C-alpha positions in Angstrom: 3.1 -18.3 -18.9 0.2 -17.5 -16.2 -3.0 -19.3 -16.4 -5.9 -18.4 -14.1 -8.5 -20.8 -13.4 -11.9 -19.8 -12.2 -15.7 -19.9 -12.8 -18.8 -18.0 -12.8 -20.9 -20.3 -12.6 -20.1 -24.2 -12.0 -17.3 -26.0 -10.4 -14.1 -28.1 -10.9 -11.7 -25.1 -10.7 -9.4 -26.7 -8.6 -9.2 -30.0 -10.0 -9.2 -28.3 -13.4 -6.1 -26.1 -12.4 -4.5 -29.2 -11.0 -4.7 -31.0 -14.5 -3.5 -28.5 -16.4 -0.6 -27.6 -13.9 0.4 -31.5 -13.7 0.0 -31.5 -17.7 2.4 -28.6 -18.2 5.1 -30.1 -15.7 5.5 -33.0 -17.7 8.5 -32.5 -19.6 9.0 -29.1 -19.0 12.6 -27.8 -18.5 11.4 -25.7 -15.5 9.2 -26.7 -12.6 5.5 -25.5 -12.9 3.5 -23.8 -10.3 0.0 -24.3 -8.9 -1.0 -21.4 -6.6 -4.3 -21.8 -4.8 -5.5 -18.0 -4.5 -9.4 -18.9 -4.0 -10.7 -15.8 -1.6 -13.4 -18.4 0.0 -10.6 -20.7 1.1 -8.7 -23.6 -0.4 -9.6 -27.5 -0.5 -6.1 -28.8 -2.2 -4.4 -29.3 0.9 -7.3 -31.4 2.4 -7.7 -33.6 -0.7 -4.0 -34.1 -1.3 -3.4 -34.7 2.4 -0.5 -32.1 2.3 2.0 -31.9 5.1 1.4 -30.0 8.0 4.2 -27.5 7.4 2.9 -26.6 3.9 -0.9 -26.0 4.5 -1.9 -22.6 3.8 1.5 -21.4 2.1 0.0 -18.7 0.3 -0.7 -16.9 3.9 2.8 -17.4 4.3 3.7 -15.8 1.3 1.3 -12.6 1.7 2.5 -12.3 5.3 6.1 -13.2 6.1 7.5 -13.3 9.2 10.9 -12.1 7.7 11.5 -9.5 5.2 12.6 -11.6 2.1 11.6 -11.9 -1.4 8.1 -13.4 -2.3 10.0 -15.8 -4.9 11.8 -17.1 -2.0 8.8 -17.6 0.2 6.9 -19.3 -2.7 9.5 -21.6 -2.6 9.7 -22.4 1.2 6.0 -22.7 1.3 5.7 -25.3 -1.7 4.9 -29.0 -1.8 6.9 -30.5 -4.2 5.7 -33.5 -6.6 7.8 -34.4 -9.5 8.4 -31.2 -11.5 5.1 -29.7 -9.7 5.6 -27.2 -7.0 1.8 -26.4 -4.9 1.1 -23.4 -2.6 -2.2 -24.2 -1.1 -4.6 -21.2 0.1 -5.7 -21.3 3.9 -9.0 -23.1 4.5 -10.4 -20.9 6.5 -12.4 -17.6 4.2 -11.2 -15.0 6.5 -7.8 -15.9 6.2 -7.6 -16.9 2.4 -9.5 -13.3 1.5 -6.8 -11.7 3.6 -4.2 -12.8 1.5 -5.4 -10.8 -1.5 -4.6 -7.9 1.0 -1.2 -8.8 1.9 1.6 -7.2 4.0 3.7 -7.5 0.9 2.7 -7.6 -2.7 3.3 -11.2 -4.4 0.9 -11.0 -7.5 3.6 -9.2 -9.4 5.9 -11.7 -8.1 4.3 -14.4 -10.2 6.3 -13.5 -13.1 9.3 -14.1 -11.5 8.6 -18.1 -10.8 10.2 -20.5 -13.1 8.3 -22.2 -15.5 4.5 -21.6 -15.9 2.3 -20.8 -13.3 -1.5 -21.7 -12.7 -3.5 -20.2 -10.3 -6.7 -21.1 -9.0 -8.7 -18.1 -8.4 -12.3 -19.8 -7.3 -15.7 -18.6 -8.3 -15.4 -15.2 -9.7 -18.6 -12.7 -8.2 -18.8 -9.3 -8.5 -15.9 -7.2 -6.2 -13.9 -10.8 -6.2 -10.0 -9.6 -5.1 -8.8 -12.1 -7.4 -9.1 -9.1 -10.3 -5.4 -8.4 -10.0 -4.4 -12.1 -10.9 -6.9 -11.7 -13.8 -5.3 -9.0 -15.2 -1.6 -10.4 -14.8 -2.9 -13.6 -16.4 -1.5 -14.4 -20.0 -4.9 -17.1 -20.2 -7.9 -17.1 -18.2 -9.8 -20.4 -18.3 -13.6 -20.4 -17.0 -14.5 -24.0 -15.6 -18.2 -24.6 -16.4 -20.5 -27.5 -16.8 -22.1 -27.7 -20.4 -25.8 -27.7 -18.6 -27.7 -25.4 -20.4 -28.1 -22.5 -17.3 -24.7 -22.8 -16.7 -23.1 -22.6 -20.0 -25.6 -19.8 -21.4 -24.8 -18.1 -17.6 -21.0 -18.4 -18.1 -21.1 -17.4 -21.8 -22.8 -14.2 -21.0 -20.5 -12.9 -18.5 -17.8 -13.6 -20.8 -19.6 -11.5 -23.1 -19.7 -8.6 -20.7 -16.1 -9.1 -20.2 -16.7 -10.3 -16.6 -18.5 -7.2 -15.7 -21.6 -7.6 -13.2 -21.3 -4.1 -11.5 -19.6 -0.9 -12.8 -17.0 -1.4 -10.1 -15.7 -4.4 -12.1 -12.6 -3.2 -14.1 -13.5 -6.1 -16.5 -11.6 -9.0 -18.2 -9.8 -8.6 -21.7 -11.8 -10.8 -23.8 -9.1 -12.3 -25.8 -7.7 -13.7 -22.7 -11.0 -15.6 -21.8 -12.0 -19.3 -23.0 -14.3 -21.9 -21.3 -13.5 -25.6 -19.9 -16.5 -27.5 -20.2 -16.5 -30.0 -17.2 -18.8 -33.0 -18.2 -20.0 -33.7 -15.3 -23.6 -35.4 -14.3 -26.6 -33.6 -13.8 -29.0 -31.5 -16.0 -29.5 -31.4 -19.6 -26.4 -30.3 -21.3 -25.5 -28.9 -24.6 -24.0 -31.4 -27.2 -20.5 -30.9 -27.4 -20.4 -30.0 -31.3 -22.6 -27.1 -30.8 -20.8 -25.9 -28.1 -17.6 -26.3 -30.3 -19.0 -24.6 -33.3 -20.7 -21.8 -31.4 -18.2 -20.4 -29.5 -15.0 -21.0 -31.8 -11.9 -19.7 -30.6 -13.6 -19.6 -27.0 -13.8 -23.1 -26.7 -10.9 -24.5 -24.8 -11.5 -27.9 -24.0 -14.4 -30.7 -23.2 -13.1 -32.5 -20.0 -14.6 -36.2 -19.6 -16.2 -37.2 -16.1 -13.5 -39.5 -14.6 -13.3 -39.7 -10.7 -11.3 -42.6 -10.9 -8.7 -40.6 -12.9 -9.0 -37.5 -10.6 -8.5 -39.4 -7.5 -5.0 -40.9 -8.7 -4.2 -37.4 -9.4 -4.9 -35.5 -6.2 -2.9 -39.0 -4.5 0.1 -38.0 -6.2 0.0 -39.5 -9.7 1.3 -37.8 -12.6 -0.2 -37.6 -16.1 2.2 -40.4 -17.2 1.2 -42.8 -14.3 0.9 -46.1 -16.2 -2.2 -46.2 -14.7 -3.4 -43.1 -16.5 -2.4 -43.9 -20.1 -5.9 -44.8 -21.3 -7.8 -41.9 -19.2 -9.5 -39.7 -22.1 -9.8 -37.1 -19.3 -5.8 -36.7 -19.5 -5.7 -36.7 -23.1 -7.7 -33.9 -23.3 -6.0 -32.0 -20.7 -2.9 -32.6 -22.7 -4.5 -31.4 -25.8 -6.1 -28.6 -23.9 -2.3 -27.4 -22.8 -0.9 -27.8 -26.2 -3.4 -25.6 -27.6 -2.5 -22.8 -24.9 1.1 -23.3 -25.7 0.3 -22.9 -29.6 -2.0 -20.0 -29.2 0.4 -17.9 -26.7 3.3 -18.5 -29.2 1.3 -17.1 -31.9 0.4 -14.1 -30.3 3.8 -13.6 -28.3 
């Protein structure tokens, strides 16, 4: 299963993608992949203090020095934590954007990776080069704030199937769901209202827990004893179970 995580208006895509990937990796037969493919540049390498030889690994996949299968490049570029493999994007926006115009195509190879694949595509704007990833994904999760203006604009973008201009290819409506990151600031919609109004498009409400997020970025997995009472981790587990159940129904 390929899950693309992005945002139209809001923040938290990288953290949301990281949490989902870590949750999917727990108890899975195959390793789960987290591919950072934000055209604006990657942030996960700095947050996790990845080893130097794995920083900007997506660039090595897109522009290999030897002609090898992209799956092999993914494997060599990944940083491994328990059952999770992380491939980071270059931090420089020019180099990160170039990964979407590769020497050798790599998006089709996401299907060949063993286990689930979570792709962080960052902010979704008109003409974003991440459209082929959205087309290949089984599920597209849009991270946004429950703050009124952010929630309304993101919902309207979904209703327009992701089109801002005629050049945008459009997003299959049955793929897209909303994840609300309950960050402080602004006047938010109540959770109950969002749940009832959005129906199946509502994927999750993630509580604001900076401490739990910090532990994940420092290498803790969701089953770490320090996270056992985390409402955030519980919400992420519930979301991933819901995604799996829905995909099994449509499979």
